[in-house]
N, CA, C and O atoms as a MOPAC input file, in Angstrom:
PM7 MOZYME 1SCF
protein

 N    -17.61300 1    -0.15100 1     7.54200 1
 C    -16.45100 1     0.61300 1     7.10300 1
 C    -15.73700 1     1.16700 1     8.32400 1
 O    -16.36300 1     1.75300 1     9.20700 1
 N    -14.43400 1     0.98100 1     8.37200 1
 C    -13.69000 1     1.47400 1     9.52000 1
 C    -13.35400 1     2.93900 1     9.33800 1
 O    -13.25700 1     3.43700 1     8.21600 1
 N    -13.17800 1     3.62000 1    10.45400 1
 C    -12.80700 1     5.02900 1    10.42500 1
 C    -11.32200 1     5.15300 1    10.14700 1
 O    -10.57000 1     4.19400 1    10.32000 1
 N    -10.89200 1     6.34700 1     9.71200 1
 C     -9.47800 1     6.55000 1     9.39800 1
 C     -8.61000 1     6.30700 1    10.62200 1
 O     -7.47400 1     5.85400 1    10.48200 1
 N     -9.11500 1     6.59600 1    11.82700 1
 C     -8.31600 1     6.40200 1    13.02800 1
 C     -8.06300 1     4.92200 1    13.29400 1
 O     -7.17700 1     4.58100 1    14.07700 1
 N     -8.83100 1     4.03600 1    12.65000 1
 C     -8.64600 1     2.60000 1    12.81200 1
 C     -7.68000 1     2.04200 1    11.78100 1
 O     -7.34600 1     0.85800 1    11.83500 1
 N     -7.23100 1     2.85100 1    10.85800 1
 C     -6.38400 1     2.39400 1     9.76300 1
 C     -5.02800 1     3.07000 1     9.82000 1
 O     -4.92100 1     4.23300 1    10.21200 1
 N     -3.99800 1     2.34700 1     9.43100 1
 C     -2.66800 1     2.92100 1     9.30300 1
 C     -2.71500 1     3.86200 1     8.09500 1
 O     -2.97300 1     3.42900 1     6.97200 1
 N     -2.46700 1     5.14400 1     8.33600 1
 C     -2.71600 1     6.19400 1     7.34800 1
 C     -1.43600 1     6.91500 1     6.95200 1
 O     -0.58200 1     7.20100 1     7.79100 1
 N     -1.31600 1     7.20500 1     5.65600 1
 C     -0.21100 1     8.02300 1     5.15700 1
 C     -0.76400 1     9.07200 1     4.20200 1
 O     -1.64700 1     8.79200 1     3.39100 1
 N     -0.23300 1    10.27100 1     4.31200 1
 C     -0.55000 1    11.34800 1     3.38500 1
 C      0.57900 1    11.43400 1     2.37300 1
 O      1.74300 1    11.57900 1     2.74700 1
 N      0.24200 1    11.34500 1     1.09500 1
 C      1.20600 1    11.53600 1     0.02000 1
 C      1.02400 1    12.97500 1    -0.44600 1
 O      0.02800 1    13.30300 1    -1.09100 1
 N      1.98900 1    13.83300 1    -0.11700 1
 C      1.84500 1    15.27700 1    -0.29600 1
 C      2.72800 1    15.77500 1    -1.43300 1
 O      3.92300 1    15.48400 1    -1.49100 1
 N      2.11300 1    16.53000 1    -2.33300 1
 C      2.85800 1    17.20300 1    -3.38200 1
 C      3.10900 1    18.63900 1    -2.91100 1
 O      2.20800 1    19.47600 1    -2.97500 1
 N      4.32600 1    18.92900 1    -2.43800 1
 C      4.59100 1    20.27300 1    -1.91000 1
 C      4.56900 1    21.36200 1    -2.98500 1
 O      4.51700 1    22.54900 1    -2.66400 1
 N      4.60800 1    20.96500 1    -4.24700 1
 C      4.56600 1    21.94300 1    -5.34200 1
 C      3.14400 1    22.26300 1    -5.79100 1
 O      2.94100 1    23.12800 1    -6.64300 1
 N      2.15300 1    21.56300 1    -5.21700 1
 C      0.77000 1    21.84400 1    -5.61000 1
 C      0.37500 1    23.24800 1    -5.16400 1
 O      0.97200 1    23.82700 1    -4.25700 1
 N     -0.63900 1    23.76900 1    -5.82600 1
 C     -1.11400 1    25.13800 1    -5.58800 1
 C      0.02600 1    26.13500 1    -5.77600 1
 O      0.21300 1    27.05100 1    -4.97600 1
 N      0.78500 1    25.92900 1    -6.86100 1
 C      1.91400 1    26.81100 1    -7.17700 1
 C      2.93100 1    26.91900 1    -6.04100 1
 O      3.51400 1    27.98100 1    -5.81800 1
 N      3.13600 1    25.82100 1    -5.33200 1
 C      4.12100 1    25.78200 1    -4.25400 1
 C      3.59300 1    26.17600 1    -2.88800 1
 O      4.31500 1    26.08700 1    -1.89500 1
 N      2.33700 1    26.61400 1    -2.82300 1
 C      1.76700 1    27.06000 1    -1.54200 1
 C      1.64800 1    25.90700 1    -0.54700 1
 O      1.73700 1    26.12300 1     0.66100 1
 N      1.45000 1    24.69100 1    -1.04100 1
 C      1.33200 1    23.54700 1    -0.12900 1
 C      2.62100 1    23.37400 1     0.65200 1
 O      2.58500 1    23.20800 1     1.87100 1
 N      3.74600 1    23.40900 1    -0.01900 1
 C      5.03400 1    23.27900 1     0.66800 1
 C      5.32700 1    24.45900 1     1.58200 1
 O      5.78100 1    24.27900 1     2.71200 1
 N      5.06900 1    25.65200 1     1.09500 1
 C      5.34000 1    26.85800 1     1.89800 1
 C      4.48100 1    26.91500 1     3.14900 1
 O      4.92400 1    27.41000 1     4.18600 1
 N      3.26200 1    26.41500 1     3.05800 1
 C      2.31700 1    26.51800 1     4.17800 1
 C      2.08900 1    25.18700 1     4.89800 1
 O      1.10700 1    25.03400 1     5.62400 1
 N      3.00000 1    24.21900 1     4.69500 1
 C      2.75400 1    22.88900 1     5.22800 1
 C      2.56900 1    22.87600 1     6.74500 1
 O      1.74900 1    22.10200 1     7.23900 1
 N      3.28300 1    23.68200 1     7.48900 1
 C      3.14800 1    23.67400 1     8.95100 1
 C      1.70500 1    23.98100 1     9.36800 1
 O      1.14900 1    23.28400 1    10.21600 1
 N      1.10700 1    24.99700 1     8.79200 1
 C     -0.27400 1    25.33000 1     9.16700 1
 C     -1.26800 1    24.33200 1     8.58000 1
 O     -2.26300 1    23.99700 1     9.22200 1
 N     -1.00400 1    23.85600 1     7.36400 1
 C     -1.89500 1    22.86000 1     6.76000 1
 C     -1.90800 1    21.59300 1     7.59900 1
 O     -2.97500 1    21.04300 1     7.87300 1
 N     -0.73900 1    21.12400 1     8.00800 1
 C     -0.67000 1    19.88100 1     8.78600 1
 C     -1.34000 1    20.03100 1    10.15300 1
 O     -1.92800 1    19.07500 1    10.66000 1
 N     -1.25800 1    21.20600 1    10.74700 1
 C     -1.97500 1    21.43400 1    12.02900 1
 C     -3.47800 1    21.27100 1    11.84000 1
 O     -4.15000 1    20.65800 1    12.67000 1
 N     -4.00400 1    21.82000 1    10.74800 1
 C     -5.44000 1    21.70600 1    10.46800 1
 C     -5.83900 1    20.25100 1    10.20700 1
 O     -6.89700 1    19.80100 1    10.64700 1
 N     -4.98800 1    19.53000 1     9.49500 1
 C     -5.26900 1    18.12200 1     9.21900 1
 C     -5.27600 1    17.32800 1    10.52700 1
 O     -6.17900 1    16.52300 1    10.75500 1
 N     -4.28500 1    17.54500 1    11.38300 1
 C     -4.22400 1    16.84500 1    12.67200 1
 C     -5.47100 1    17.13000 1    13.49800 1
 O     -6.03300 1    16.23300 1    14.12500 1
 N     -5.89100 1    18.38100 1    13.49100 1
 C     -7.08900 1    18.76900 1    14.24500 1
 C     -8.32100 1    18.05900 1    13.69800 1
 O     -9.19100 1    17.64800 1    14.46600 1
 N     -8.40300 1    17.91100 1    12.38700 1
 C     -9.54600 1    17.25700 1    11.76400 1
 C     -9.52000 1    15.74100 1    11.89100 1
 O    -10.55500 1    15.12300 1    12.13700 1
 N     -8.35000 1    15.13900 1    11.72600 1
 C     -8.22700 1    13.68300 1    11.81400 1
 C     -8.40100 1    13.16700 1    13.23300 1
 O     -9.08300 1    12.16900 1    13.46400 1
 N     -7.78400 1    13.84800 1    14.16700 1
 C     -7.77300 1    13.40900 1    15.56600 1
 C     -7.17600 1    12.01300 1    15.70400 1
 O     -7.58500 1    11.24400 1    16.57400 1
 N     -6.22300 1    11.68900 1    14.85800 1
 C     -5.50200 1    10.41900 1    14.93900 1
 C     -4.15000 1    10.58900 1    14.24500 1
 O     -3.91700 1    11.57400 1    13.54400 1
 N     -3.27500 1     9.62300 1    14.45200 1
 C     -1.93000 1     9.69400 1    13.88800 1
 C     -1.91800 1     9.35100 1    12.40600 1
 O     -2.76700 1     8.60600 1    11.91600 1
 N     -0.95300 1     9.90100 1    11.71400 1
 C     -0.74300 1     9.58100 1    10.31000 1
 C      0.70300 1     9.88900 1     9.96500 1
 O      1.34200 1    10.70900 1    10.62400 1
 N      1.21900 1     9.23500 1     8.93500 1
 C      2.55000 1     9.50400 1     8.41100 1
 C      2.41600 1    10.44700 1     7.22100 1
 O      1.33400 1    10.60800 1     6.65700 1
 N      3.52500 1    11.06100 1     6.85100 1
 C      3.54600 1    11.98000 1     5.71100 1
 C      4.74300 1    11.65600 1     4.83500 1
 O      5.85600 1    11.47300 1     5.32800 1
 N      4.50500 1    11.58500 1     3.52900 1
 C      5.57700 1    11.43500 1     2.54100 1
 C      5.41100 1    12.55500 1     1.52400 1
 O      4.30900 1    12.81200 1     1.04100 1
 N      6.52500 1    13.22200 1     1.20300 1
 C      6.50100 1    14.31400 1     0.23700 1
 C      7.05900 1    13.84900 1    -1.10800 1
 O      8.09400 1    13.18500 1    -1.17200 1
 N      6.36200 1    14.20900 1    -2.16600 1
 C      6.85800 1    13.87700 1    -3.50200 1
 C      8.01900 1    14.79900 1    -3.84600 1
 O      8.09200 1    15.94400 1    -3.40100 1
 N      8.92600 1    14.25700 1    -4.65700 1
 C     10.10800 1    15.03100 1    -5.04500 1
 C     10.19500 1    15.28500 1    -6.54300 1
 O     10.95900 1    16.14000 1    -6.99000 1
 N      9.40700 1    14.53600 1    -7.32000 1
 C      9.45200 1    14.69600 1    -8.77300 1
 C      8.21800 1    14.04300 1    -9.36600 1
 O      7.48400 1    13.34100 1    -8.67100 1
 N      7.99500 1    14.26900 1   -10.62400 1
 C      6.85700 1    13.66700 1   -11.31000 1
 C      6.97400 1    12.14100 1   -11.24000 1
 O      8.05200 1    11.58600 1   -11.44700 1
 N      5.86400 1    11.47600 1   -10.94900 1
 C      5.83100 1    10.02400 1   -10.84100 1
 C      6.15700 1     9.49400 1    -9.44900 1
 O      5.93500 1     8.31600 1    -9.16800 1
 N      6.67500 1    10.34100 1    -8.58800 1
 C      7.09400 1     9.90800 1    -7.25200 1
 C      5.90500 1     9.49600 1    -6.38400 1
 O      6.04400 1     8.60100 1    -5.55000 1
 N      4.75900 1    10.11600 1    -6.55600 1
 C      3.58100 1     9.75400 1    -5.75000 1
 C      3.16500 1     8.31200 1    -6.01200 1
 O      2.70000 1     7.62900 1    -5.09900 1
 N      3.32400 1     7.84400 1    -7.23600 1
 C      3.00000 1     6.45000 1    -7.56400 1
 C      3.91800 1     5.50900 1    -6.79700 1
 O      3.45800 1     4.53100 1    -6.20800 1
 N      5.19600 1     5.79800 1    -6.80400 1
 C      6.17600 1     4.97100 1    -6.08800 1
 C      5.90500 1     4.99800 1    -4.58900 1
 O      5.88400 1     3.94900 1    -3.94400 1
 N      5.69700 1     6.18800 1    -4.03000 1
 C      5.44400 1     6.31300 1    -2.58500 1
 C      4.18600 1     5.55500 1    -2.17500 1
 O      4.15500 1     4.92200 1    -1.11900 1
 N      3.15800 1     5.61900 1    -3.00200 1
 C      1.90900 1     4.91700 1    -2.69400 1
 C      2.11900 1     3.41200 1    -2.69400 1
 O      1.69000 1     2.72700 1    -1.76500 1
 N      2.76600 1     2.89300 1    -3.71500 1
 C      3.03000 1     1.45300 1    -3.78400 1
 C      3.84000 1     0.98800 1    -2.57700 1
 O      3.53900 1    -0.04800 1    -1.98500 1
 N      4.86500 1     1.75200 1    -2.21500 1
 C      5.69200 1     1.39500 1    -1.06300 1
 C      4.86300 1     1.42100 1     0.22800 1
 O      4.99400 1     0.53700 1     1.07500 1
 N      4.02100 1     2.42900 1     0.36500 1
 C      3.20000 1     2.54600 1     1.57000 1
 C      2.24300 1     1.36200 1     1.70000 1
 O      2.07500 1     0.81000 1     2.78800 1
 N      1.62700 1     0.98100 1     0.60400 1
 C      0.70100 1    -0.15900 1     0.63700 1
 C      1.46400 1    -1.43500 1     0.98600 1
 O      0.98500 1    -2.24500 1     1.78100 1
 N      2.62600 1    -1.61600 1     0.40800 1
 C      3.44600 1    -2.79600 1     0.74100 1
 C      3.88500 1    -2.78000 1     2.20100 1
 O      4.08600 1    -3.83400 1     2.80500 1
 N      4.03300 1    -1.57800 1     2.76900 1
 C      4.43600 1    -1.44100 1     4.17700 1
 C      3.26200 1    -1.53000 1     5.14300 1
 O      3.43700 1    -1.34100 1     6.34700 1
 N      2.06800 1    -1.81600 1     4.63200 1
 C      0.92100 1    -2.04400 1     5.49700 1
 C     -0.00300 1    -0.86700 1     5.71400 1
 O     -0.92800 1    -0.95700 1     6.52000 1
 N      0.22200 1     0.23800 1     5.01500 1
 C     -0.70500 1     1.35900 1     5.13700 1
 C     -1.99900 1     0.99900 1     4.42900 1
 O     -1.98200 1     0.45300 1     3.32500 1
 N     -3.11300 1     1.30400 1     5.06400 1
 C     -4.42400 1     0.93600 1     4.54600 1
 C     -5.23300 1     2.12400 1     4.04100 1
 O     -6.18000 1     1.95500 1     3.27300 1
 N     -4.86000 1     3.32400 1     4.47200 1
 C     -5.53400 1     4.53200 1     4.00600 1
 C     -4.47200 1     5.45300 1     3.43200 1
 O     -3.58300 1     5.91900 1     4.14500 1
 N     -4.57500 1     5.70900 1     2.14100 1
 C     -3.62800 1     6.56200 1     1.43600 1
 C     -4.37500 1     7.83300 1     1.06200 1
 O     -5.39200 1     7.78500 1     0.37000 1
 N     -3.86300 1     8.97200 1     1.52300 1
 C     -4.50600 1    10.25600 1     1.26000 1
 C     -3.65200 1    11.03400 1     0.26700 1
 O     -2.50200 1    11.36600 1     0.55200 1
 N     -4.21700 1    11.31900 1    -0.88900 1
 C     -3.53700 1    12.13300 1    -1.90100 1
 C     -3.75200 1    13.59700 1    -1.54900 1
 O     -4.88600 1    14.07400 1    -1.51200 1
 N     -2.66000 1    14.31000 1    -1.29100 1
 C     -2.73200 1    15.73000 1    -0.93000 1
 C     -2.06400 1    16.52500 1    -2.04400 1
 O     -0.83800 1    16.54700 1    -2.16100 1
 N     -2.88000 1    17.16900 1    -2.85100 1
 C     -2.37400 1    17.93100 1    -3.98300 1
 C     -3.48600 1    18.15200 1    -4.97800 1
 O     -4.66100 1    18.20700 1    -4.61300 1
 N     -3.12000 1    18.27800 1    -6.21900 1
 C     -4.10600 1    18.51500 1    -7.26800 1
 C     -4.45000 1    17.24800 1    -8.02800 1
 O     -4.18000 1    16.13700 1    -7.57300 1
 N     -5.05000 1    17.43500 1    -9.19200 1
 C     -5.50200 1    16.31200 1   -10.01600 1
 C     -4.34900 1    15.39300 1   -10.41700 1
 O     -4.52300 1    14.17500 1   -10.45000 1
 N     -3.18300 1    15.95000 1   -10.71900 1
 C     -2.03000 1    15.13600 1   -11.09700 1
 C     -1.57500 1    14.24600 1    -9.95800 1
 O     -1.20700 1    13.09200 1   -10.18200 1
 N     -1.59500 1    14.76400 1    -8.74400 1
 C     -1.21600 1    13.97500 1    -7.56900 1
 C     -2.20800 1    12.84200 1    -7.36200 1
 O     -1.81000 1    11.71000 1    -7.09100 1
 N     -3.48500 1    13.13700 1    -7.48800 1
 C     -4.51800 1    12.10400 1    -7.33800 1
 C     -4.28600 1    11.00100 1    -8.37300 1
 O     -4.34600 1     9.81800 1    -8.03700 1
 N     -4.02800 1    11.37100 1    -9.60700 1
 C     -3.78500 1    10.39800 1   -10.67000 1
 C     -2.59400 1     9.49700 1   -10.33000 1
 O     -2.68000 1     8.27600 1   -10.46400 1
 N     -1.50100 1    10.09000 1    -9.89700 1
 C     -0.31700 1     9.30200 1    -9.56300 1
 C     -0.57800 1     8.37400 1    -8.38100 1
 O     -0.15800 1     7.21700 1    -8.40000 1
 N     -1.26100 1     8.86400 1    -7.36200 1
 C     -1.54900 1     8.03200 1    -6.18900 1
 C     -2.43100 1     6.84800 1    -6.58400 1
 O     -2.17200 1     5.71900 1    -6.16700 1
 N     -3.45300 1     7.09300 1    -7.37200 1
 C     -4.32300 1     6.00200 1    -7.82400 1
 C     -3.49800 1     4.93200 1    -8.54400 1
 O     -3.69400 1     3.73900 1    -8.31400 1
 N     -2.58700 1     5.35200 1    -9.40400 1
 C     -1.75500 1     4.39500 1   -10.12600 1
 C     -0.89500 1     3.54900 1    -9.19500 1
 O     -0.56100 1     2.41100 1    -9.52500 1
 N     -0.53400 1     4.09300 1    -8.03700 1
 C      0.28100 1     3.36300 1    -7.07700 1
 C     -0.44800 1     2.24400 1    -6.35500 1
 O      0.18600 1     1.42700 1    -5.68700 1
 N     -1.76300 1     2.19100 1    -6.47600 1
 C     -2.55300 1     1.13300 1    -5.85000 1
 C     -2.46100 1    -0.18800 1    -6.61400 1
 O     -2.85900 1    -1.23200 1    -6.09800 1
 N     -1.93800 1    -0.14500 1    -7.83800 1
 C     -1.99500 1    -1.30800 1    -8.72300 1
 C     -0.62700 1    -1.70500 1    -9.24600 1
 O      0.26900 1    -0.87500 1    -9.40000 1
 N     -0.49200 1    -2.98500 1    -9.51300 1
 C      0.68200 1    -3.50700 1   -10.21600 1
 C      0.17300 1    -4.53300 1   -11.21400 1
 O     -0.54000 1    -5.46900 1   -10.85000 1
 N      0.53600 1    -4.35400 1   -12.44700 1
 C      0.09000 1    -5.25100 1   -13.51900 1
 C     -1.43300 1    -5.37400 1   -13.54800 1
 O     -1.97100 1    -6.45300 1   -13.79500 1
 N     -2.12100 1    -4.26000 1   -13.29300 1
 C     -3.57800 1    -4.23800 1   -13.36000 1
 C     -4.28900 1    -4.84400 1   -12.15800 1
 O     -5.51600 1    -4.94900 1   -12.14900 1
 N     -3.53800 1    -5.23600 1   -11.16000 1
 C     -4.14000 1    -5.84000 1    -9.96400 1
 C     -3.86400 1    -4.97500 1    -8.74500 1
 O     -2.78700 1    -4.38900 1    -8.63700 1
 N     -4.82500 1    -4.88400 1    -7.82100 1
 C     -4.59000 1    -4.09400 1    -6.60600 1
 C     -3.51300 1    -4.73000 1    -5.73300 1
 O     -3.47400 1    -5.94800 1    -5.56300 1
 N     -2.64600 1    -3.89500 1    -5.18600 1
 C     -1.61900 1    -4.38600 1    -4.26500 1
 C     -2.24500 1    -4.88500 1    -2.97000 1
 O     -1.78600 1    -5.86700 1    -2.38700 1
 N     -3.29100 1    -4.20600 1    -2.52700 1
 C     -4.04600 1    -4.60700 1    -1.34000 1
 C     -5.49800 1    -4.19800 1    -1.58200 1
 O     -5.81600 1    -3.00900 1    -1.53500 1
 N     -6.38100 1    -5.16100 1    -1.83900 1
 C     -7.77400 1    -4.82200 1    -2.13500 1
 C     -8.48900 1    -4.09800 1    -0.98800 1
 O     -9.54600 1    -3.50100 1    -1.19500 1
 N     -7.92000 1    -4.14900 1     0.20700 1
 C     -8.53300 1    -3.47700 1     1.35400 1
 C     -8.01200 1    -2.06100 1     1.56500 1
 O     -8.53500 1    -1.33000 1     2.40600 1
 N     -6.99400 1    -1.66700 1     0.81600 1
 C     -6.46000 1    -0.30500 1     0.94000 1
 C     -7.46900 1     0.68000 1     0.36300 1
 O     -8.15600 1     0.38700 1    -0.61600 1
 N     -7.54400 1     1.84900 1     0.98500 1
 C     -8.51500 1     2.86500 1     0.57600 1
 C     -7.80900 1     4.15800 1     0.17600 1
 O     -6.74200 1     4.49200 1     0.69200 1
 N     -8.42300 1     4.85900 1    -0.74000 1
 C     -7.94300 1     6.15300 1    -1.21400 1
 C     -8.82300 1     7.25300 1    -0.64200 1
 O    -10.04900 1     7.14600 1    -0.61700 1
 N     -8.17200 1     8.30700 1    -0.18800 1
 C     -8.88400 1     9.53100 1     0.18500 1
 C     -8.18600 1    10.67800 1    -0.54700 1
 O     -7.00200 1    10.59000 1    -0.87400 1
 N     -8.92200 1    11.73700 1    -0.79400 1
 C     -8.37700 1    12.86600 1    -1.54300 1
 C     -8.54000 1    14.14100 1    -0.73900 1
 O     -9.62300 1    14.46500 1    -0.25200 1
 N     -7.42800 1    14.85600 1    -0.61600 1
 C     -7.43300 1    16.17000 1     0.01800 1
 C     -6.88900 1    17.13300 1    -1.02200 1
 O     -5.68000 1    17.21200 1    -1.23900 1
 N     -7.77900 1    17.85400 1    -1.65400 1
 C     -7.39400 1    18.69100 1    -2.77600 1
 C     -6.76300 1    19.99400 1    -2.31600 1
 O     -7.35900 1    20.78400 1    -1.58400 1
 N     -5.53500 1    20.18400 1    -2.77300 1
 C     -4.84600 1    21.45100 1    -2.53900 1
 C     -4.11200 1    21.76500 1    -3.83800 1
 O     -2.88200 1    21.79700 1    -3.88300 1
 N     -4.88100 1    21.99300 1    -4.88000 1
 C     -4.29700 1    22.27800 1    -6.18100 1
 C     -4.86400 1    23.55400 1    -6.74300 1
 O     -5.66600 1    24.22800 1    -6.09600 1
 N     -4.45000 1    23.88600 1    -7.94400 1
 C     -4.96300 1    25.11200 1    -8.55800 1
 C     -6.27200 1    24.87200 1    -9.28800 1
 O     -7.17300 1    25.70900 1    -9.22900 1
 N     -6.39300 1    23.73900 1    -9.97600 1
 C     -7.62500 1    23.44800 1   -10.71400 1
 C     -8.56800 1    22.58500 1    -9.90700 1
 O     -9.71800 1    22.95500 1    -9.67200 1
 N     -8.08200 1    21.43800 1    -9.48500 1
 C     -8.83300 1    20.49400 1    -8.65500 1
 C    -10.18300 1    20.11700 1    -9.25600 1
 O    -11.19800 1    20.09800 1    -8.56000 1
 N    -10.18600 1    19.82300 1   -10.53200 1
 C    -11.43200 1    19.45000 1   -11.20500 1
 C    -12.07500 1    18.21300 1   -10.58800 1
 O    -13.29900 1    18.14300 1   -10.47100 1
 N    -11.26200 1    17.24400 1   -10.19600 1
 C    -11.77700 1    16.01400 1    -9.59300 1
 C    -12.61600 1    16.32600 1    -8.36000 1
 O    -13.73300 1    15.82800 1    -8.21800 1
 N    -12.08100 1    17.13800 1    -7.48500 1
 C    -12.75300 1    17.47300 1    -6.23100 1
 C    -13.96400 1    18.37100 1    -6.47200 1
 O    -14.99800 1    18.20000 1    -5.82600 1
 N    -13.84800 1    19.30500 1    -7.37700 1
 C    -14.97800 1    20.17900 1    -7.68200 1
 C    -16.15100 1    19.37300 1    -8.24000 1
 O    -17.30700 1    19.62600 1    -7.90000 1
 N    -15.84700 1    18.41600 1    -9.08400 1
 C    -16.89400 1    17.58300 1    -9.68100 1
 C    -17.63700 1    16.79600 1    -8.61100 1
 O    -18.85700 1    16.65200 1    -8.67800 1
 N    -16.90900 1    16.28900 1    -7.62800 1
 C    -17.51600 1    15.47400 1    -6.56900 1
 C    -17.95400 1    16.29300 1    -5.35400 1
 O    -18.47800 1    15.74800 1    -4.38200 1
 N    -17.73500 1    17.60100 1    -5.42100 1
 C    -18.14300 1    18.52900 1    -4.35700 1
 C    -17.55500 1    18.13800 1    -2.99500 1
 O    -18.27200 1    18.07000 1    -1.99700 1
 N    -16.25100 1    17.88500 1    -2.96800 1
 C    -15.54300 1    17.60400 1    -1.72400 1
 C    -15.31300 1    18.90700 1    -0.96300 1
 O    -15.35300 1    19.98400 1    -1.55800 1
 N    -15.07200 1    18.82200 1     0.34500 1
 C    -14.70400 1    20.02300 1     1.10100 1
 C    -13.36900 1    20.56700 1     0.58100 1
 O    -12.57400 1    19.83500 1    -0.00800 1
 N    -13.14400 1    21.83900 1     0.80600 1
 C    -11.95100 1    22.46100 1     0.24200 1
 C    -10.90300 1    22.88000 1     1.26400 1
 O     -9.78900 1    23.21900 1     0.86400 1
 N    -11.19700 1    22.87500 1     2.55100 1
 C    -10.17300 1    23.23900 1     3.52700 1
 C     -9.56700 1    21.96100 1     4.11200 1
 O    -10.24400 1    20.93700 1     4.19700 1
 N     -8.28600 1    22.01700 1     4.51600 1
 C     -7.65900 1    20.82300 1     5.09400 1
 C     -8.42500 1    20.26200 1     6.29400 1
 O     -8.55600 1    19.04500 1     6.42500 1
 N     -8.92700 1    21.12400 1     7.16000 1
 C     -9.67100 1    20.67500 1     8.33500 1
 C    -10.95000 1    19.94000 1     7.92700 1
 O    -11.22800 1    18.85100 1     8.42800 1
 N    -11.72700 1    20.53600 1     7.02000 1
 C    -12.97300 1    19.90200 1     6.57600 1
 C    -12.70400 1    18.59300 1     5.85400 1
 O    -13.43700 1    17.62000 1     6.03100 1
 N    -11.64700 1    18.56800 1     5.03600 1
 C    -11.28400 1    17.32400 1     4.34300 1
 C    -10.92900 1    16.23300 1     5.35800 1
 O    -11.39800 1    15.10000 1     5.25000 1
 N    -10.10000 1    16.58400 1     6.34000 1
 C     -9.69100 1    15.60300 1     7.34700 1
 C    -10.89500 1    15.08400 1     8.11800 1
 O    -10.98300 1    13.89000 1     8.40600 1
 N    -11.81700 1    15.96800 1     8.45200 1
 C    -13.02900 1    15.53400 1     9.15400 1
 C    -13.83800 1    14.56500 1     8.30100 1
 O    -14.31800 1    13.54900 1     8.80300 1
 N    -13.99200 1    14.86900 1     7.02200 1
 C    -14.75200 1    14.00100 1     6.12200 1
 C    -14.06800 1    12.64900 1     5.99300 1
 O    -14.73900 1    11.61800 1     6.01400 1
 N    -12.75300 1    12.63200 1     5.86000 1
 C    -12.00800 1    11.38200 1     5.73300 1
 C    -12.13300 1    10.56300 1     7.02000 1
 O    -12.30100 1     9.34400 1     6.97700 1
 N    -12.05100 1    11.24000 1     8.15100 1
 C    -12.17700 1    10.55400 1     9.45300 1
 C    -13.49900 1     9.83100 1     9.52700 1
 O    -13.79900 1     9.19400 1    10.53600 1

């Protein structure tokens, strides 16, 4: 398995997650992610419901191999849907990572993922 630094990486960020705190605090959140990743990545911000699915599909078509869903359970759901078209993966080698910054985050709590941006980035790396 290759490390995230070996893969073209994009973060699909829902700035409205955590009641808007993700967007308001993005400068500090992104610094922590950079510190944890220790590699380059692109960032795309969602603008409306369903946008994460579109952004993910476009990113995979553009050659991104690691897609990081940054937000809550709804963002994760939309990003996962963007990996597929007509029930088939757009790129079977593309990988999903999750960085939970939501209010409920049931998905992450169930799997006991780290909860800070730095710890998440380190785990993904």
